[in-house]
C-alpha positions in Angstrom: -17.9 25.3 11.8 -19.2 23.1 14.5 -20.3 20.5 12.1 -17.2 20.5 10.8 -15.7 20.0 13.5 -17.3 16.9 14.3 -16.3 15.7 11.7 -12.6 15.7 12.1 -13.0 14.8 15.3 -15.7 11.4 13.3 -12.2 11.1 11.1 -9.8 10.6 14.1 -11.3 8.5 16.5 -12.5 5.9 13.3 -8.5 6.1 12.4 -7.5 5.9 15.9 -9.8 3.1 16.0 -8.5 1.3 13.1 -4.2 1.5 13.6 -5.1 0.1 17.3 -7.0 -2.5 16.3 -4.1 -2.9 13.2 -1.7 -2.7 15.1 -1.9 -2.9 19.5 -0.8 0.1 21.4 3.3 -1.0 21.3 5.7 2.1 20.7 7.6 0.5 18.7 4.2 0.4 15.5 4.2 4.6 16.1 5.7 5.1 13.0 3.5 3.0 11.1 0.5 3.5 13.5 0.8 7.3 12.3 1.2 6.9 8.7 -2.1 4.2 8.8 -4.3 7.3 10.4 -2.2 10.1 7.7 -4.0 8.2 5.0 -7.0 7.5 6.4 -7.9 10.9 7.1 -6.6 12.0 3.4 -8.8 9.5 2.1 -12.4 10.4 4.3 -11.2 14.3 3.3 -10.1 13.9 0.2 -11.5 11.1 -2.0 -15.0 13.6 -2.4 -14.1 15.9 -3.6 -12.5 13.2 -7.2 -15.8 11.8 -7.6 -17.6 15.5 -7.2 -14.9 16.1 -10.7 -15.9 13.3 -12.5 -19.1 12.5 -11.9 -20.5 16.5 -11.0 -18.1 18.7 -13.0 -16.4 20.3 -10.4 -13.6 21.8 -11.6 -10.6 19.7 -11.1 -8.4 22.8 -10.3 -11.2 22.6 -7.3 -10.5 19.3 -6.5 -6.6 20.0 -6.9 -6.9 22.6 -3.4 -9.3 20.1 -1.7 -7.0 17.3 -1.8 -4.0 19.7 -0.9 -6.2 20.4 1.7 -6.9 17.3 2.8 -3.0 15.9 2.8 -1.9 19.2 5.4 -5.4 17.3 7.3 -3.4 14.2 7.3 0.3 15.4 7.9 -0.4 17.0 11.3 -3.6 14.3 12.2 0.4 11.9 11.5 2.1 13.9 13.7 -1.0 14.6 16.6 -0.8 10.4 16.7 3.0 9.9 16.4 3.3 12.1 19.3 0.3 10.9 21.3 0.8 7.3 20.6 1.1 5.1 24.1 
């Protein structure tokens, strides 16, 4: 559980870095930043399972569940960044 927390924290830091470098800290860009953070979070959490279904014969239903989980993380991250954006 500790490693998962560190992994999620690393993804959030990278997403925040990208959002601030691409959009700055302008309050008018809060929605765009939230969308970018959500997209980065979804890619980071979910796309690895697609490769496992392609190359390691993981059932696609299992990957779909992981992608749904990644989508929930992405929505949550996007809302947190929208809420806390300066």
